[in-house]
C-alpha positions in Angstrom: -10.7 -22.8 1.6 -9.7 -26.8 1.0 -6.1 -27.6 0.5 -5.3 -29.3 -2.4 -1.7 -30.7 -3.9 -0.2 -28.4 -6.4 0.2 -30.7 -9.9 4.0 -31.2 -10.7 5.8 -29.5 -13.4 8.7 -29.3 -15.4 11.9 -27.3 -14.0 14.5 -25.7 -16.6 17.3 -23.3 -15.5 17.9 -20.8 -18.3 21.6 -20.5 -18.4 22.0 -20.2 -22.5 20.5 -18.2 -25.5 19.6 -21.6 -27.1 17.6 -21.9 -23.7 16.4 -18.7 -23.9 14.9 -19.0 -27.2 12.8 -21.9 -26.2 11.8 -20.7 -23.2 10.4 -17.2 -25.1 8.7 -19.6 -27.5 7.0 -21.3 -24.9 6.1 -18.3 -23.0 4.5 -16.8 -26.2 1.9 -19.5 -26.5 0.6 -18.9 -22.7 -1.6 -16.4 -21.7 -0.6 -16.5 -18.5 2.3 -16.7 -16.3 3.6 -16.2 -12.9 6.5 -13.6 -12.2 9.2 -13.2 -9.7 12.5 -11.4 -9.6 15.9 -11.2 -7.2 17.5 -8.6 -7.6 19.9 -6.6 -5.1 19.3 -3.2 -4.2 21.5 -2.7 -1.2 23.9 0.5 -2.1 22.5 1.3 -5.7 20.0 4.0 -7.5 18.5 1.1 -9.6 18.4 -2.3 -8.1 20.5 -4.8 -10.2 18.1 -7.6 -11.7 20.1 -11.0 -10.7 17.4 -13.6 -11.5 14.1 -14.0 -13.5 11.2 -16.6 -12.3 8.7 -17.5 -14.5 5.4 -20.2 -14.1 2.8 -21.3 -16.7 1.1 -24.1 -16.3 3.3 -26.6 -17.2 6.8 -25.4 -16.5 8.9 -23.6 -14.1 12.1 -21.4 -15.4 14.8 -19.9 -13.5 16.5 -17.6 -15.7 20.0 -16.2 -15.3 19.6 -12.8 -16.5 23.4 -12.5 -17.1 24.0 -14.9 -19.6 20.9 -15.5 -21.8 21.4 -12.8 -23.9 18.9 -9.2 -24.2 15.6 -9.4 -22.1 13.5 -7.6 -24.0 11.8 -10.2 -25.7 10.8 -11.2 -22.5 9.2 -7.5 -21.5 7.5 -7.3 -25.0 5.9 -10.6 -23.9 4.7 -8.8 -20.5 3.2 -6.0 -22.6 0.9 -7.8 -24.8 -2.4 -7.2 -23.4 -3.6 -11.2 -23.9 -1.3 -11.8 -21.6 -2.0 -11.8 -17.6 0.7 -11.6 -15.3 0.5 -13.0 -11.8 2.9 -11.6 -9.0 2.7 -11.4 -4.9 3.5 -8.3 -3.4 4.4 -6.9 -6.8 5.4 -3.6 -6.2 9.3 -4.2 -6.9 8.3 -6.7 -9.4 6.7 -3.7 -11.3 9.5 -1.2 -10.6 12.2 -4.1 -12.4 9.8 -4.3 -15.4 9.3 -0.3 -15.4 13.2 -0.2 -15.6 14.3 -2.9 -17.4 11.3 -3.2 -20.3 10.3 1.0 -19.9 6.6 0.0 -18.9 4.3 -2.2 -16.9 2.4 -5.2 -17.8 -0.9 -4.0 -19.8 -2.5 -6.7 -16.8 -1.7 -8.2 -13.5 -2.9 -10.3 -11.1 -2.0 -9.7 -7.4 -1.8 -13.0 -4.9 -1.6 -10.6 -1.6 -4.7 -8.1 -2.6 -6.5 -10.6 -4.0 -6.0 -12.5 -0.7 -7.0 -9.5 1.6 -10.3 -9.0 -0.7 -11.2 -12.9 0.4 -11.0 -12.3 3.8 -7.3 -13.4 4.6 -4.7 -11.1 6.1 -3.7 -8.2 3.7 -0.3 -7.8 3.8 0.0 -11.3 3.8 3.7 -13.0 2.8 4.0 -15.6 0.2 4.7 -18.2 2.5 1.6 -17.6 4.7 -0.7 -17.5 1.7 1.2 -21.1 0.5 0.6 -22.3 4.1 -3.1 -21.1 4.1 -3.9 -22.5 0.9 -1.5 -25.4 0.5 -0.9 -26.5 3.7 2.8 -26.5 2.5 5.5 -25.0 4.6 8.1 -22.8 2.8 11.5 -22.3 3.8 12.9 -19.0 4.4 16.5 -20.1 4.8 17.5 -18.0 1.8 15.8 -15.1 2.4 18.9 -13.2 2.1 20.3 -15.0 0.1 23.2 -13.2 -2.0 21.7 -13.6 -6.1 24.5 -12.1 -7.8 26.9 -15.0 -6.7 27.9 -17.3 -9.2 27.4 -20.3 -9.9 23.8 -20.2 -7.5 23.7 -23.5 -5.6 21.3 -25.9 -6.0 19.3 -24.5 -2.6 19.6 -21.6 -3.9 17.5 -22.6 -7.6 15.3 -24.6 -5.8 14.0 -21.6 -3.5 13.8 -19.4 -6.4 11.7 -22.1 -8.3 9.5 -22.3 -5.0 9.0 -19.0 -5.3 6.7 -18.9 -8.9 5.7 -22.6 -7.9 2.4 -21.7 -6.5 2.1 -18.8 -7.9 -0.2 -20.4 -10.6 -2.6 -22.0 -8.6 -3.2 -19.4 -5.6 -4.0 -17.2 -8.4 -7.1 -19.8 -9.3 -8.2 -20.4 -6.0 -8.0 -17.0 -5.5 -9.8 -16.0 -8.5 -13.0 -18.4 -8.1 -13.3 -17.1 -4.5 -13.2 -13.7 -6.4 -16.2 -15.2 -8.7 -17.9 -16.8 -5.2 -18.3 -13.5 -3.6 -18.9 -11.6 -6.4 -15.7 -9.2 -6.2 -14.1 -9.6 -9.6 -14.1 -5.8 -10.4 -13.0 -5.2 -6.9 -9.7 -6.9 -7.5 -9.1 -5.2 -10.8 -10.1 -1.8 -9.5 -7.0 -2.5 -6.9 -5.0 -4.0 -9.3 -5.0 -0.8 -12.0 -4.4 1.1 -8.6 -1.3 -0.8 -7.6 -0.1 -0.4 -11.8 -0.6 4.0 -11.3 1.3 3.9 -8.2 3.6 2.1 -9.9 4.2 4.6 -12.6 3.9 7.6 -10.1 6.6 6.2 -8.4 8.5 6.0 -11.2 8.1 9.1 -12.6 8.5 11.1 -9.4 6.7 14.1 -10.1 6.2 15.1 -6.5 7.4 12.4 -4.5 10.2 15.0 -2.5 6.2 15.6 -0.6 7.2 12.4 1.6 10.0 14.4 3.3 9.3 14.4 6.6 9.3 17.7 8.3 7.7 19.8 5.3 5.0 20.6 7.4 6.9 23.9 9.0 8.0 25.5 5.9 6.9 28.2 4.1 6.5 28.4 0.1 10.4 29.7 -0.8 11.3 27.2 2.0 9.1 24.1 -0.1 10.7 25.5 -2.9 14.4 24.6 -1.6 13.4 21.3 -0.5 11.8 20.6 -4.0 15.0 21.7 -6.1 17.5 20.0 -3.6 15.8 17.0 -3.5 15.1 16.7 -6.9 19.4 17.7 -7.8 19.6 14.3 -5.2 18.0 12.4 -7.2 19.4 13.3 -10.4 22.9 12.7 -8.7 22.4 9.8 -7.1 20.9 8.1 -10.5 24.2 9.0 -12.0 26.4 7.6 -9.6 24.1 4.5 -9.0 24.0 5.7 -5.3 21.0 5.8 -2.4 19.7 9.1 -2.0 19.9 9.1 1.5 23.2 8.4 0.8 24.3 11.1 -0.8 22.1 13.5 1.5 20.2 12.7 4.5 16.4 13.3 4.5 16.9 15.2 7.6 19.9 17.3 6.8 17.8 18.2 3.3 14.9 19.6 4.9 17.5 21.5 7.4 18.4 23.3 4.2 15.4 24.2 3.3 14.8 25.9 6.6 18.2 27.7 6.1 18.0 28.9 3.0 22.2 29.2 2.6 22.5 32.1 0.3 26.8 31.8 0.4 28.7 28.7 0.8 30.3 29.5 4.3 26.7 29.2 6.2 25.7 25.8 4.0 29.2 24.2 4.5 28.8 24.9 9.0 26.0 22.2 8.4 27.3 18.8 9.9 26.9 16.1 8.1 26.5 17.9 4.6 29.2 16.6 2.1 31.8 19.4 1.5 32.3 17.9 -1.9 29.1 18.6 -3.2 28.6 22.2 -1.3 28.7 23.9 -4.3 26.0 21.6 -6.7 23.5 21.8 -3.8 23.9 25.7 -3.0 23.5 26.1 -6.7 20.1 24.6 -6.0 19.2 26.3 -3.7 20.1 29.7 -5.6 17.5 27.9 -7.7 14.8 28.0 -5.7 15.1 31.2 -4.4 15.2 32.7 -7.6 11.9 31.6 -8.4 9.1 34.2 -7.7 6.4 33.4 -5.2 3.3 32.0 -7.6 6.0 29.5 -8.6 6.4 28.1 -5.3 4.7 25.2 -4.2 1.4 25.7 -2.1 1.8 24.0 1.3 -0.2 20.5 1.1 -3.5 20.6 3.4 -3.3 18.4 6.3 -5.4 16.6 8.2 -5.8 18.4 11.6 -4.4 15.9 14.6 -7.1 17.2 17.4 -8.5 15.3 20.1 -12.0 15.6 17.9 -10.7 14.0 15.3 -8.0 11.2 16.6 -10.9 10.0 18.9 -13.4 10.0 15.7 -11.3 7.9 13.8 -10.9 5.7 17.0 -14.1 5.1 16.8 -14.0 4.3 13.2 -11.2 1.8 13.9 -14.0 -0.1 15.5 -16.4 -0.2 13.3 -14.2 -1.0 10.3 -13.3 -3.7 12.1 -16.8 -5.3 12.7 -17.1 -4.7 9.3 -13.9 -6.3 7.9 -15.2 -9.6 9.4 -18.8 -9.7 8.7 -17.7 -9.1 4.5 -14.1 -11.0 5.3 -11.8 -8.1 3.7 -9.0 -7.2 5.6 -9.4 -4.4 7.4 -5.8 -2.7 6.2 -6.7 -3.6 2.4 -10.2 -1.4 2.9 -8.9 1.6 4.4 -6.1 3.1 6.4 -5.5 5.3 9.6 -5.2 8.3 7.2 -8.7 7.5 5.3 -10.6 7.6 8.8 -8.8 10.6 9.9 -9.7 12.3 6.6 -13.7 11.2 7.2 -13.7 12.1 10.7 -12.1 15.7 10.0 -14.7 15.9 7.3 -17.6 15.1 9.0 -16.8 17.1 12.1 -15.7 20.2 10.1 -17.9 19.5 6.8 -15.0 20.3 4.7 -14.6 18.8 1.6 -14.5 15.2 0.4 -10.6 14.3 0.3 -8.6 12.2 -2.5 -8.4 9.4 -1.0 -9.1 6.0 -1.8 -11.7 5.6 0.9 -14.1 7.9 -1.1 -13.7 6.3 -4.3 -14.5 3.5 -5.9 -15.6 -0.2 -5.0 -14.7 1.4 -0.9 -17.0 4.5 -1.5 -20.1 2.2 -2.7 -19.6 -0.6 0.4 -17.7 0.6 2.9 -17.9 4.5 2.8 -22.2 4.4 3.4 -21.6 2.3 6.7 -19.5 3.9 8.3 -21.1 7.1 7.8 -24.3 5.5 8.7 -22.8 5.0 11.9 -21.6 8.3 12.1 -25.0 9.9 11.3 -26.6 8.0 14.1 -28.3 6.2 11.6 -26.8 3.0 12.8 -26.2 1.3 16.6 -22.8 0.0 17.4 -23.2 -2.5 20.3 -21.7 -5.4 21.9 -22.1 -9.1 21.5 -21.5 -11.0 24.0 -21.7 -14.1 22.1 -20.0 -12.9 19.0 -22.5 -15.5 17.0 -21.2 -13.5 14.0 -17.3 -14.0 14.6 -16.8 -10.4 15.9 -18.1 -9.4 19.4 -19.6 -6.4 17.9 -22.7 -5.6 16.0 -24.0 -2.6 14.3 -28.1 -2.6 14.1 -30.3 0.0 12.5 -31.6 3.0 14.9 -34.6 3.0 16.3 -36.6 5.9 17.6 -38.0 3.7 20.6 -34.4 3.1 21.8 -33.0 4.4 24.7 -30.6 6.6 23.6 -29.4 10.3 25.1 -31.3 13.1 23.4 -28.0 15.2 22.6 -26.4 12.0 21.1 -29.3 11.6 18.6 -29.6 14.8 17.1 -26.1 15.1 17.6 -23.6 14.7 14.0 -21.9 11.6 14.5 -23.9 8.6 15.4 -23.9 6.9 19.0 -22.6 3.6 20.6 -24.6 1.5 21.9 -23.1 -0.6 24.8 -25.5 -3.8 25.9 -25.1 -7.3 27.4 -27.0 -9.2 24.9 -28.1 -7.3 21.4 -30.7 -9.9 21.3 -32.3 -9.4 24.2 -34.8 -7.0 22.3 -36.6 -6.1 26.1 -33.1 -5.1 27.5 -34.0 -1.5 29.1 -30.2 -1.2 30.5 -28.0 0.0 27.5 -25.9 2.8 28.0 -25.3 4.7 25.1 -21.9 7.3 24.3 -21.9 10.1 21.3 -18.6 10.2 19.4 -19.9 13.9 18.6 -20.3 14.9 22.5 -16.5 16.7 21.9 -15.7 19.5 20.9 -13.9 19.5 17.3 -11.6 22.1 18.9 -10.8 20.8 22.5 -11.8 17.6 22.3 -13.6 18.2 25.7 -16.9 16.8 26.6 -19.7 19.3 25.3 -22.4 17.7 27.4 -23.1 16.3 30.8 -23.3 12.8 31.4 -26.8 10.8 31.7 -27.8 11.2 35.5 
């Protein structure tokens, strides 16, 4: 991507109701805006919004939410489906929007996601994106600045303006790359998924499932974990403190294992906030009073057998090669969890799991490639010359290829290692079949070739 300078724009610091009114009037005439926020989240349940930064093609705004008055008119602008909101790694910005405005923008474009879809790293920080696209070194001196302080310093205002200065130029450049590679639909799918995740996290219906240590609990123990978690969320919201500062996750799970029925049992736990013991005990008793059918079901987990791990690691190699060839960030294309799920599905024949790899654009362009290698319809070899930017090369399997019979007839595919894949008459190729491990034990299930 060739570098080009960003055109100068007007810079405005909005601190009064009059300035705010003029800013809103300008934003109403704009169909694309860039958005960033500065907030303080430490020691709070809900982050405190300290600054809004907004970019249009003509003007950059730094908006002081403490002095301009009501922000509702601004949030309403974001809800208009005729207006596109450009963000970078916008998870927290979407959270602020939801908490302050009650819902999410109608349409977004996340430059971090778009960058991953056109061959840049993912997740790529804003400063690195700007440096990559425009050759500009961004200052990082104020990353941990106190944005609550007033008045803001000149350096803080400059830093805040720079945070949105390159958003719209980056959007334009990445949009062109998406169009060139015919990946606009991929990007829209990713943006919708980001919005859905923001909604799910805001509603938090199953957030308690993310607690570590739940796998050892039965259904009644899970019910206790859920009730105590929901109590913690509600109490933390009331006092505006982080939930883990009220009751730590390990202690919460310990309570779920113990299932105390009396206050004496509960307060014996080290680290328990004594003044909250009665409230916690009430939550435990609510859970224990539930009939078994009303208790949560344990979630199915991918068994991390040696076979699953081995095949998942093999798939990571295939994914890395595919990502280089297709110019897609591998971390965006599939996660380790996705690959373990595919490995388990292939080895066990279980139902396809509900994961991103198995739906949308990934299921159309990436999943078939992984399955082709697993099923032996593709061979993975080493190309010492790295002619395609990768030392690996995936080629169609031909029946005359020197592949061991055991490997050719097994479920997963083979990995072919050769000195040079470009030499068609190379008869010294060796092969390894990842299916030659037992799904139960992970031990070799066929002898090596003699």
